[in-house]
Structure formats: C-alpha cells, structure tokens
GULUMDREN-85696 format. One record per residue (C-alpha): residue number from 1; residue in one letter; x, y, z. Coordinates in Angstrom, 3 decimals. Layout:
N
<num = NUM; residuo = A; xx = X; yy = Y; zz = Z>
...
***
This chain:
288
<num = 1; residuo = M; xx = 53.810; yy = 111.055; zz = 18.967>
<num = 2; residuo = T; xx = 53.700; yy = 113.492; zz = 22.013>
<num = 3; residuo = L; xx = 56.902; yy = 114.061; zz = 23.979>
<num = 4; residuo = R; xx = 57.030; yy = 115.741; zz = 27.373>
<num = 5; residuo = L; xx = 58.486; yy = 119.168; zz = 27.540>
<num = 6; residuo = K; xx = 61.703; yy = 118.013; zz = 29.012>
<num = 7; residuo = D; xx = 62.106; yy = 115.315; zz = 26.341>
<num = 8; residuo = R; xx = 61.431; yy = 117.884; zz = 23.593>
<num = 9; residuo = L; xx = 64.048; yy = 120.128; zz = 25.009>
<num = 10; residuo = F; xx = 66.480; yy = 117.342; zz = 25.289>
<num = 11; residuo = V; xx = 65.895; yy = 116.360; zz = 21.614>
<num = 12; residuo = A; xx = 66.189; yy = 119.977; zz = 20.547>
<num = 13; residuo = S; xx = 69.479; yy = 120.564; zz = 22.251>
<num = 14; residuo = Q; xx = 70.994; yy = 117.733; zz = 20.273>
<num = 15; residuo = Y; xx = 70.545; yy = 119.507; zz = 17.099>
<num = 16; residuo = L; xx = 72.551; yy = 122.478; zz = 18.527>
<num = 17; residuo = A; xx = 75.224; yy = 120.543; zz = 20.345>
<num = 18; residuo = P; xx = 78.746; yy = 120.097; zz = 19.058>
<num = 19; residuo = H; xx = 78.592; yy = 116.315; zz = 18.766>
<num = 20; residuo = H; xx = 82.231; yy = 115.542; zz = 17.980>
<num = 21; residuo = A; xx = 83.614; yy = 118.024; zz = 20.256>
<num = 22; residuo = L; xx = 81.650; yy = 116.618; zz = 23.175>
<num = 23; residuo = S; xx = 82.618; yy = 113.093; zz = 22.209>
<num = 24; residuo = R; xx = 86.320; yy = 114.086; zz = 22.010>
<num = 25; residuo = L; xx = 86.135; yy = 115.713; zz = 25.466>
<num = 26; residuo = A; xx = 84.411; yy = 112.641; zz = 26.899>
<num = 27; residuo = G; xx = 86.966; yy = 110.336; zz = 25.334>
<num = 28; residuo = A; xx = 89.742; yy = 112.359; zz = 26.952>
<num = 29; residuo = L; xx = 88.164; yy = 112.069; zz = 30.417>
<num = 30; residuo = A; xx = 87.533; yy = 108.397; zz = 29.832>
<num = 31; residuo = E; xx = 91.123; yy = 107.791; zz = 28.909>
<num = 32; residuo = S; xx = 92.412; yy = 109.674; zz = 32.011>
<num = 33; residuo = E; xx = 94.447; yy = 107.612; zz = 34.457>
<num = 34; residuo = W; xx = 94.609; yy = 110.204; zz = 37.201>
<num = 35; residuo = G; xx = 93.603; yy = 108.377; zz = 40.359>
<num = 36; residuo = P; xx = 91.069; yy = 110.861; zz = 41.954>
<num = 37; residuo = L; xx = 89.296; yy = 111.551; zz = 38.676>
<num = 38; residuo = K; xx = 89.073; yy = 107.925; zz = 37.454>
<num = 39; residuo = R; xx = 87.966; yy = 106.627; zz = 40.888>
<num = 40; residuo = R; xx = 85.276; yy = 109.232; zz = 41.204>
<num = 41; residuo = F; xx = 84.046; yy = 108.713; zz = 37.606>
<num = 42; residuo = I; xx = 83.959; yy = 104.942; zz = 37.820>
<num = 43; residuo = S; xx = 82.379; yy = 104.724; zz = 41.307>
<num = 44; residuo = T; xx = 79.699; yy = 107.287; zz = 40.552>
<num = 45; residuo = F; xx = 78.875; yy = 105.585; zz = 37.291>
<num = 46; residuo = A; xx = 78.645; yy = 102.127; zz = 38.737>
<num = 47; residuo = R; xx = 76.532; yy = 103.287; zz = 41.630>
<num = 48; residuo = H; xx = 74.077; yy = 105.500; zz = 39.552>
<num = 49; residuo = Y; xx = 73.549; yy = 102.837; zz = 36.901>
<num = 50; residuo = Q; xx = 73.679; yy = 99.887; zz = 39.316>
<num = 51; residuo = V; xx = 76.181; yy = 98.043; zz = 37.336>
<num = 52; residuo = N; xx = 76.530; yy = 94.368; zz = 38.246>
<num = 53; residuo = M; xx = 80.121; yy = 93.900; zz = 39.085>
<num = 54; residuo = S; xx = 79.738; yy = 90.385; zz = 40.431>
<num = 55; residuo = E; xx = 79.848; yy = 89.024; zz = 36.798>
<num = 56; residuo = A; xx = 82.922; yy = 91.098; zz = 35.821>
<num = 57; residuo = E; xx = 86.295; yy = 89.360; zz = 35.565>
<num = 58; residuo = R; xx = 87.641; yy = 92.169; zz = 37.725>
<num = 59; residuo = P; xx = 84.922; yy = 93.022; zz = 40.259>
<num = 60; residuo = N; xx = 87.001; yy = 95.490; zz = 42.153>
<num = 61; residuo = L; xx = 86.598; yy = 99.004; zz = 40.720>
<num = 62; residuo = D; xx = 90.082; yy = 99.963; zz = 41.688>
<num = 63; residuo = D; xx = 91.622; yy = 97.407; zz = 39.328>
<num = 64; residuo = Y; xx = 90.545; yy = 99.448; zz = 36.247>
<num = 65; residuo = R; xx = 93.256; yy = 101.656; zz = 34.573>
<num = 66; residuo = N; xx = 90.683; yy = 104.296; zz = 33.397>
<num = 67; residuo = F; xx = 87.038; yy = 104.624; zz = 32.726>
<num = 68; residuo = N; xx = 87.241; yy = 103.110; zz = 29.391>
<num = 69; residuo = D; xx = 88.920; yy = 99.973; zz = 30.794>
<num = 70; residuo = F; xx = 85.999; yy = 99.701; zz = 33.276>
<num = 71; residuo = F; xx = 83.377; yy = 100.414; zz = 30.647>
<num = 72; residuo = T; xx = 84.620; yy = 97.782; zz = 28.262>
<num = 73; residuo = R; xx = 85.190; yy = 95.279; zz = 31.053>
<num = 74; residuo = S; xx = 85.249; yy = 91.582; zz = 30.303>
<num = 75; residuo = L; xx = 82.893; yy = 89.175; zz = 32.023>
<num = 76; residuo = T; xx = 83.723; yy = 85.813; zz = 33.843>
<num = 77; residuo = A; xx = 83.895; yy = 82.723; zz = 31.722>
<num = 78; residuo = D; xx = 80.585; yy = 81.445; zz = 33.046>
<num = 79; residuo = A; xx = 78.578; yy = 84.717; zz = 32.934>
<num = 80; residuo = R; xx = 76.942; yy = 83.914; zz = 29.650>
<num = 81; residuo = S; xx = 76.167; yy = 80.716; zz = 27.750>
<num = 82; residuo = F; xx = 75.237; yy = 79.767; zz = 24.240>
<num = 83; residuo = P; xx = 72.830; yy = 77.063; zz = 22.885>
<num = 84; residuo = D; xx = 74.344; yy = 73.630; zz = 22.308>
<num = 85; residuo = D; xx = 73.217; yy = 73.773; zz = 18.647>
<num = 86; residuo = A; xx = 75.970; yy = 75.786; zz = 16.924>
<num = 87; residuo = R; xx = 73.666; yy = 76.912; zz = 14.089>
<num = 88; residuo = T; xx = 71.337; yy = 78.872; zz = 16.398>
<num = 89; residuo = L; xx = 71.574; yy = 82.621; zz = 15.914>
<num = 90; residuo = C; xx = 72.231; yy = 84.348; zz = 19.219>
<num = 91; residuo = S; xx = 72.278; yy = 87.843; zz = 20.566>
<num = 92; residuo = P; xx = 75.651; yy = 89.475; zz = 20.029>
<num = 93; residuo = V; xx = 75.271; yy = 91.904; zz = 22.963>
<num = 94; residuo = D; xx = 73.486; yy = 92.589; zz = 26.298>
<num = 95; residuo = G; xx = 70.872; yy = 95.118; zz = 25.666>
<num = 96; residuo = S; xx = 67.218; yy = 95.697; zz = 24.768>
<num = 97; residuo = V; xx = 65.334; yy = 95.369; zz = 21.504>
<num = 98; residuo = S; xx = 64.509; yy = 98.583; zz = 19.984>
<num = 99; residuo = Q; xx = 62.901; yy = 97.003; zz = 16.909>
<num = 100; residuo = A; xx = 62.965; yy = 93.738; zz = 15.047>
<num = 101; residuo = G; xx = 61.172; yy = 92.133; zz = 12.113>
<num = 102; residuo = A; xx = 60.950; yy = 92.160; zz = 8.389>
<num = 103; residuo = I; xx = 62.547; yy = 94.747; zz = 6.160>
<num = 104; residuo = T; xx = 59.603; yy = 95.920; zz = 3.968>
<num = 105; residuo = D; xx = 60.386; yy = 97.365; zz = 0.488>
<num = 106; residuo = G; xx = 63.886; yy = 98.256; zz = 1.603>
<num = 107; residuo = R; xx = 62.734; yy = 100.173; zz = 4.806>
<num = 108; residuo = I; xx = 63.588; yy = 99.492; zz = 8.370>
<num = 109; residuo = I; xx = 61.365; yy = 100.624; zz = 11.184>
<num = 110; residuo = Q; xx = 63.109; yy = 102.957; zz = 13.658>
<num = 111; residuo = A; xx = 60.114; yy = 103.768; zz = 15.925>
<num = 112; residuo = K; xx = 56.469; yy = 104.713; zz = 15.646>
<num = 113; residuo = Q; xx = 56.128; yy = 106.694; zz = 12.505>
<num = 114; residuo = Q; xx = 59.932; yy = 106.678; zz = 11.948>
<num = 115; residuo = S; xx = 61.754; yy = 104.489; zz = 9.306>
<num = 116; residuo = F; xx = 64.858; yy = 104.753; zz = 7.153>
<num = 117; residuo = T; xx = 66.060; yy = 102.819; zz = 4.098>
<num = 118; residuo = V; xx = 68.673; yy = 100.008; zz = 4.036>
<num = 119; residuo = T; xx = 70.526; yy = 102.032; zz = 1.348>
<num = 120; residuo = E; xx = 70.835; yy = 105.010; zz = 3.818>
<num = 121; residuo = L; xx = 72.030; yy = 102.769; zz = 6.616>
<num = 122; residuo = L; xx = 74.687; yy = 101.257; zz = 4.501>
<num = 123; residuo = G; xx = 76.012; yy = 104.586; zz = 3.423>
<num = 124; residuo = G; xx = 74.337; yy = 104.859; zz = -0.020>
<num = 125; residuo = D; xx = 75.464; yy = 101.575; zz = -1.424>
<num = 126; residuo = A; xx = 72.368; yy = 100.505; zz = -3.470>
<num = 127; residuo = E; xx = 73.837; yy = 97.246; zz = -4.621>
<num = 128; residuo = Q; xx = 74.849; yy = 96.134; zz = -1.201>
<num = 129; residuo = A; xx = 71.458; yy = 97.156; zz = 0.046>
<num = 130; residuo = R; xx = 69.505; yy = 95.238; zz = -2.575>
<num = 131; residuo = R; xx = 70.666; yy = 91.986; zz = -0.889>
<num = 132; residuo = Y; xx = 68.701; yy = 92.778; zz = 2.203>
<num = 133; residuo = R; xx = 65.682; yy = 94.590; zz = 0.667>
<num = 134; residuo = D; xx = 63.117; yy = 92.084; zz = 1.905>
<num = 135; residuo = G; xx = 65.190; yy = 90.455; zz = 4.554>
<num = 136; residuo = E; xx = 65.157; yy = 90.687; zz = 8.438>
<num = 137; residuo = F; xx = 66.539; yy = 93.117; zz = 10.846>
<num = 138; residuo = A; xx = 66.978; yy = 93.671; zz = 14.512>
<num = 139; residuo = T; xx = 68.093; yy = 96.934; zz = 16.378>
<num = 140; residuo = L; xx = 69.658; yy = 96.186; zz = 19.786>
<num = 141; residuo = Y; xx = 70.361; yy = 99.120; zz = 22.163>
<num = 142; residuo = L; xx = 73.072; yy = 98.954; zz = 24.783>
<num = 143; residuo = S; xx = 72.250; yy = 101.047; zz = 27.823>
<num = 144; residuo = P; xx = 75.035; yy = 102.590; zz = 29.979>
<num = 145; residuo = K; xx = 74.820; yy = 99.710; zz = 32.556>
<num = 146; residuo = D; xx = 75.165; yy = 96.978; zz = 30.028>
<num = 147; residuo = Y; xx = 78.256; yy = 94.912; zz = 29.025>
<num = 148; residuo = H; xx = 79.750; yy = 96.652; zz = 26.014>
<num = 149; residuo = R; xx = 81.669; yy = 94.117; zz = 24.169>
<num = 150; residuo = I; xx = 80.122; yy = 92.919; zz = 20.813>
<num = 151; residuo = H; xx = 80.283; yy = 89.195; zz = 19.928>
<num = 152; residuo = M; xx = 79.411; yy = 87.199; zz = 16.743>
<num = 153; residuo = P; xx = 75.819; yy = 86.057; zz = 16.656>
<num = 154; residuo = C; xx = 76.875; yy = 83.081; zz = 14.433>
<num = 155; residuo = D; xx = 80.015; yy = 81.714; zz = 12.633>
<num = 156; residuo = G; xx = 81.183; yy = 84.177; zz = 9.919>
<num = 157; residuo = T; xx = 83.979; yy = 85.538; zz = 7.731>
<num = 158; residuo = L; xx = 84.437; yy = 89.265; zz = 7.362>
<num = 159; residuo = V; xx = 84.118; yy = 90.374; zz = 3.742>
<num = 160; residuo = R; xx = 83.634; yy = 94.115; zz = 3.920>
<num = 161; residuo = T; xx = 83.600; yy = 97.196; zz = 6.124>
<num = 162; residuo = T; xx = 82.247; yy = 100.652; zz = 5.469>
<num = 163; residuo = F; xx = 82.894; yy = 103.654; zz = 7.725>
<num = 164; residuo = V; xx = 80.098; yy = 106.209; zz = 7.439>
<num = 165; residuo = P; xx = 80.736; yy = 109.645; zz = 8.924>
<num = 166; residuo = G; xx = 77.763; yy = 111.430; zz = 10.490>
<num = 167; residuo = R; xx = 76.309; yy = 113.106; zz = 13.483>
<num = 168; residuo = L; xx = 76.315; yy = 111.618; zz = 16.977>
<num = 169; residuo = F; xx = 72.771; yy = 111.945; zz = 18.371>
<num = 170; residuo = S; xx = 71.847; yy = 109.984; zz = 21.375>
<num = 171; residuo = V; xx = 70.356; yy = 106.651; zz = 20.532>
<num = 172; residuo = N; xx = 67.919; yy = 106.202; zz = 23.478>
<num = 173; residuo = G; xx = 64.262; yy = 105.557; zz = 23.038>
<num = 174; residuo = T; xx = 63.209; yy = 109.297; zz = 23.262>
<num = 175; residuo = T; xx = 65.607; yy = 110.254; zz = 20.515>
<num = 176; residuo = A; xx = 64.666; yy = 107.281; zz = 18.307>
<num = 177; residuo = E; xx = 61.106; yy = 108.345; zz = 18.391>
<num = 178; residuo = A; xx = 61.844; yy = 112.054; zz = 17.559>
<num = 179; residuo = V; xx = 64.816; yy = 112.220; zz = 15.286>
<num = 180; residuo = P; xx = 64.095; yy = 111.086; zz = 11.709>
<num = 181; residuo = R; xx = 66.409; yy = 108.546; zz = 10.166>
<num = 182; residuo = L; xx = 68.424; yy = 108.534; zz = 13.403>
<num = 183; residuo = F; xx = 70.525; yy = 105.425; zz = 12.712>
<num = 184; residuo = A; xx = 71.157; yy = 106.447; zz = 9.098>
<num = 185; residuo = R; xx = 72.429; yy = 109.891; zz = 10.284>
<num = 186; residuo = N; xx = 74.779; yy = 108.895; zz = 13.140>
<num = 187; residuo = E; xx = 78.389; yy = 107.820; zz = 12.421>
<num = 188; residuo = R; xx = 78.699; yy = 104.138; zz = 12.101>
<num = 189; residuo = L; xx = 80.761; yy = 101.209; zz = 10.979>
<num = 190; residuo = V; xx = 79.153; yy = 98.546; zz = 8.689>
<num = 191; residuo = C; xx = 80.595; yy = 95.151; zz = 8.988>
<num = 192; residuo = E; xx = 79.448; yy = 92.608; zz = 6.421>
<num = 193; residuo = F; xx = 80.021; yy = 88.738; zz = 6.928>
<num = 194; residuo = Q; xx = 79.609; yy = 85.699; zz = 4.890>
<num = 195; residuo = T; xx = 77.825; yy = 83.089; zz = 6.975>
<num = 196; residuo = E; xx = 76.295; yy = 79.638; zz = 6.349>
<num = 197; residuo = R; xx = 72.979; yy = 81.190; zz = 6.080>
<num = 198; residuo = G; xx = 74.095; yy = 83.876; zz = 3.685>
<num = 199; residuo = R; xx = 75.435; yy = 87.361; zz = 4.027>
<num = 200; residuo = M; xx = 74.941; yy = 89.210; zz = 7.330>
<num = 201; residuo = V; xx = 75.567; yy = 92.859; zz = 8.330>
<num = 202; residuo = M; xx = 76.311; yy = 94.235; zz = 11.784>
<num = 203; residuo = V; xx = 76.199; yy = 98.031; zz = 11.864>
<num = 204; residuo = L; xx = 77.958; yy = 99.477; zz = 14.925>
<num = 205; residuo = V; xx = 76.294; yy = 102.863; zz = 15.471>
<num = 206; residuo = G; xx = 77.962; yy = 105.693; zz = 17.274>
<num = 207; residuo = A; xx = 76.175; yy = 107.976; zz = 19.671>
<num = 208; residuo = M; xx = 76.416; yy = 111.156; zz = 21.746>
<num = 209; residuo = I; xx = 79.657; yy = 111.024; zz = 23.822>
<num = 210; residuo = V; xx = 80.679; yy = 107.546; zz = 22.394>
<num = 211; residuo = A; xx = 84.418; yy = 108.086; zz = 22.482>
<num = 212; residuo = S; xx = 84.980; yy = 105.468; zz = 19.783>
<num = 213; residuo = I; xx = 84.126; yy = 102.234; zz = 18.070>
<num = 214; residuo = E; xx = 86.668; yy = 99.465; zz = 18.247>
<num = 215; residuo = T; xx = 87.006; yy = 96.164; zz = 16.281>
<num = 216; residuo = T; xx = 89.204; yy = 93.194; zz = 17.062>
<num = 217; residuo = W; xx = 90.943; yy = 93.242; zz = 13.690>
<num = 218; residuo = A; xx = 91.519; yy = 96.969; zz = 13.306>
<num = 219; residuo = G; xx = 91.493; yy = 98.599; zz = 16.685>
<num = 220; residuo = V; xx = 89.918; yy = 101.865; zz = 17.310>
<num = 221; residuo = V; xx = 88.043; yy = 103.137; zz = 14.343>
<num = 222; residuo = A; xx = 89.003; yy = 106.844; zz = 13.962>
<num = 223; residuo = P; xx = 89.558; yy = 107.760; zz = 10.229>
<num = 224; residuo = M; xx = 91.290; yy = 111.099; zz = 9.548>
<num = 225; residuo = R; xx = 89.245; yy = 111.722; zz = 6.581>
<num = 226; residuo = R; xx = 85.514; yy = 112.369; zz = 7.345>
<num = 227; residuo = Q; xx = 84.068; yy = 110.626; zz = 4.321>
<num = 228; residuo = I; xx = 82.727; yy = 107.189; zz = 3.480>
<num = 229; residuo = Q; xx = 85.483; yy = 104.596; zz = 3.412>
<num = 230; residuo = H; xx = 85.080; yy = 101.055; zz = 2.086>
<num = 231; residuo = L; xx = 87.393; yy = 98.209; zz = 2.795>
<num = 232; residuo = N; xx = 87.110; yy = 94.740; zz = 1.060>
<num = 233; residuo = Y; xx = 88.758; yy = 91.710; zz = 2.686>
<num = 234; residuo = N; xx = 89.831; yy = 88.344; zz = 1.298>
<num = 235; residuo = N; xx = 91.457; yy = 87.007; zz = 4.377>
<num = 236; residuo = P; xx = 90.354; yy = 83.517; zz = 5.787>
<num = 237; residuo = Q; xx = 92.041; yy = 84.490; zz = 9.045>
<num = 238; residuo = L; xx = 89.177; yy = 86.988; zz = 9.604>
<num = 239; residuo = T; xx = 86.785; yy = 84.155; zz = 10.317>
<num = 240; residuo = F; xx = 84.988; yy = 84.295; zz = 13.626>
<num = 241; residuo = S; xx = 83.198; yy = 81.730; zz = 15.522>
<num = 242; residuo = R; xx = 79.822; yy = 82.305; zz = 17.156>
<num = 243; residuo = G; xx = 80.391; yy = 84.029; zz = 20.630>
<num = 244; residuo = E; xx = 83.734; yy = 85.374; zz = 19.535>
<num = 245; residuo = E; xx = 84.288; yy = 89.023; zz = 20.364>
<num = 246; residuo = M; xx = 84.321; yy = 91.290; zz = 17.263>
<num = 247; residuo = G; xx = 84.142; yy = 94.728; zz = 18.605>
<num = 248; residuo = R; xx = 83.318; yy = 97.040; zz = 21.488>
<num = 249; residuo = F; xx = 81.815; yy = 100.537; zz = 22.222>
<num = 250; residuo = R; xx = 83.534; yy = 103.064; zz = 24.461>
<num = 251; residuo = L; xx = 80.271; yy = 104.232; zz = 25.902>
<num = 252; residuo = G; xx = 76.912; yy = 102.914; zz = 24.917>
<num = 253; residuo = S; xx = 75.301; yy = 102.666; zz = 21.628>
<num = 254; residuo = T; xx = 73.364; yy = 100.439; zz = 19.168>
<num = 255; residuo = V; xx = 73.921; yy = 97.404; zz = 16.833>
<num = 256; residuo = V; xx = 71.705; yy = 97.018; zz = 13.793>
<num = 257; residuo = M; xx = 71.773; yy = 93.549; zz = 12.350>
<num = 258; residuo = L; xx = 70.548; yy = 92.678; zz = 8.750>
<num = 259; residuo = F; xx = 69.982; yy = 89.324; zz = 7.212>
<num = 260; residuo = E; xx = 68.908; yy = 88.207; zz = 3.735>
<num = 261; residuo = P; xx = 65.360; yy = 87.045; zz = 3.003>
<num = 262; residuo = N; xx = 64.281; yy = 83.554; zz = 4.121>
<num = 263; residuo = T; xx = 67.083; yy = 82.860; zz = 6.430>
<num = 264; residuo = L; xx = 65.495; yy = 83.097; zz = 9.895>
<num = 265; residuo = A; xx = 62.375; yy = 83.492; zz = 11.912>
<num = 266; residuo = W; xx = 62.682; yy = 85.771; zz = 14.900>
<num = 267; residuo = S; xx = 61.822; yy = 84.376; zz = 18.352>
<num = 268; residuo = E; xx = 58.553; yy = 85.754; zz = 19.800>
<num = 269; residuo = A; xx = 60.634; yy = 86.816; zz = 22.730>
<num = 270; residuo = I; xx = 62.480; yy = 89.320; zz = 20.432>
<num = 271; residuo = S; xx = 59.996; yy = 92.176; zz = 20.344>
<num = 272; residuo = P; xx = 60.411; yy = 95.858; zz = 21.066>
<num = 273; residuo = G; xx = 61.317; yy = 96.688; zz = 24.730>
<num = 274; residuo = K; xx = 62.440; yy = 93.091; zz = 25.695>
<num = 275; residuo = Q; xx = 65.841; yy = 92.653; zz = 27.363>
<num = 276; residuo = V; xx = 68.306; yy = 90.310; zz = 25.738>
<num = 277; residuo = Q; xx = 71.625; yy = 88.860; zz = 26.948>
<num = 278; residuo = L; xx = 74.672; yy = 87.776; zz = 25.024>
<num = 279; residuo = G; xx = 74.169; yy = 84.257; zz = 23.794>
<num = 280; residuo = Q; xx = 70.397; yy = 84.324; zz = 23.983>
<num = 281; residuo = P; xx = 68.710; yy = 82.525; zz = 21.001>
<num = 282; residuo = L; xx = 67.116; yy = 85.138; zz = 18.679>
<num = 283; residuo = E; xx = 65.240; yy = 82.645; zz = 16.440>
<num = 284; residuo = D; xx = 62.542; yy = 79.952; zz = 16.919>
<num = 285; residuo = S; xx = 63.668; yy = 77.857; zz = 13.962>
<num = 286; residuo = I; xx = 67.086; yy = 77.352; zz = 12.255>
<num = 287; residuo = G; xx = 67.585; yy = 78.038; zz = 8.619>
<num = 288; residuo = L; xx = 64.097; yy = 78.312; zz = 7.128>
***
C-alpha cells in the first residue's frame, strides 16, 4: 500500500490530534443556535457536499434549529422504499460498502492487508464473538453528504449493548487502509439483536469530530466513565420492525454488521466501493 504524501500527513496527524477535545469542540459548534453561525455552517456544508435537500422532510435550510438538527434530518415518507418480502435483509443506511463477506477464523477484513478480530471489535468478549466466528459481515461507511439516521435491516429485539471507549480516528477510505485495526480502536456502541435468522450485531463506530452516537431507546450515548460498559435487556418493548429507526450519528461514521454462519448470502451488488441506500436488499437469497 502506497499513500500520497498528503494522505500520509493526514493519517500521521491523526495520531497526534486530541481526538475527544476536537469532537467536543465540534459538538459545541454543531449545537449552536446562534443565527449567523448556524446559517453559515449549514449552507456552506450543504453546498460543499452537494447535499440533496429535495428528499428532506424540511428542504429549507433555514428551518433547522442548529447544525445537528440539519445533519440528522429526516427524509420524506416516499424517499426510500423496502422490498415487499418482509424477510429480506436491507441496508440500514445510505452509504457505501467498505467491505463485506465472510468472517474467516474470527477475522474481519478492514482494507487491503488490514484486518481485526471479532473479539476486538466487540470489546474483548470472546464468548459473544464466538457466535460470529465464521459468520458474515458488512462495513458501511456514511459520508458527510449522506442521510445519517440508522434503521433496522430486519425485524429484531434488542438483547444487549456494549459501549467501548477508544480513539476517534477518521473512518474514510484512506485512514481505513493506513490505520491498523481502525474499527476495533475507535469508540463504538455494540448493539446485539435477536432476529428470526439468529443473532445480529450492529456496531455504531464513532469517528473524528463525530459529536455523539444516539439511539432511540437511550438517547445520546455519553458515558461518564471511560470504560467498557455492558447492558443486558429483557424488554419485549425493545422490538424493532425492519426499517424502523434505531439510532443516528451526529456527523458521519460507519456501521459494521455481523451475522451468524449460514444465515444469508450477500448480493453481488454488495461489494467494496458500491453505493447503497436505506432499504436496498443486501442479499440474493433469504435464510439459507
């Protein structure tokens, strides 16, 4: 792997940067409701990243309370659609496929010559990781211009979450190629669900200047203690239908999905670099 000089400098600077301090500063700016600042911030961002506001429920940029309100904007009811067969696994986000495929001997491909273990990704829980050792994974990257709410790819009941503290490296393609074990180093929230096809994990990965991760059942995830925290759930009310919102990123990041062995076959369209939309089928066949 050979990176251009500017890319090497970008990656090197991240090792030295005060990740959490920068994210707190970005979070404060993103929450500001001061008119001149929020209008400039939102309009510049929308123009630079060519954000498609025609599909937003509120297409007028002046209607947003602050930048976070704009960034986590909702879509119109007809902006996305799901297959008629409710069993079909669908993309939980708008984004691009970083990697997808089989988990081999408990390792997940990050990029060329880069991989990490399921155990590392899940915060060191070897027993939980064993369930997915030879299963399937997909890593979906949300760019700044994308819709940033996260929805359920299938019906499921929440059984466990694990907050894993860590760094906040950028998660773009350049950094994924250069930083070893990137998604197992960044701060993340591991959400495990029971589904009709077995257990499923959705890992919400934080990134540089991501102000926070938010879930629909717990709100903003911001533990005071910077240590691994497990929460087990036994609440049937935490059952979600396919397509239902389950979380959101306040600035862009990545979702890593894990499935048990022999539960799905990825669509040929789900390959590195491919764009996906919320509701797009991720599999060619249902329930192998």
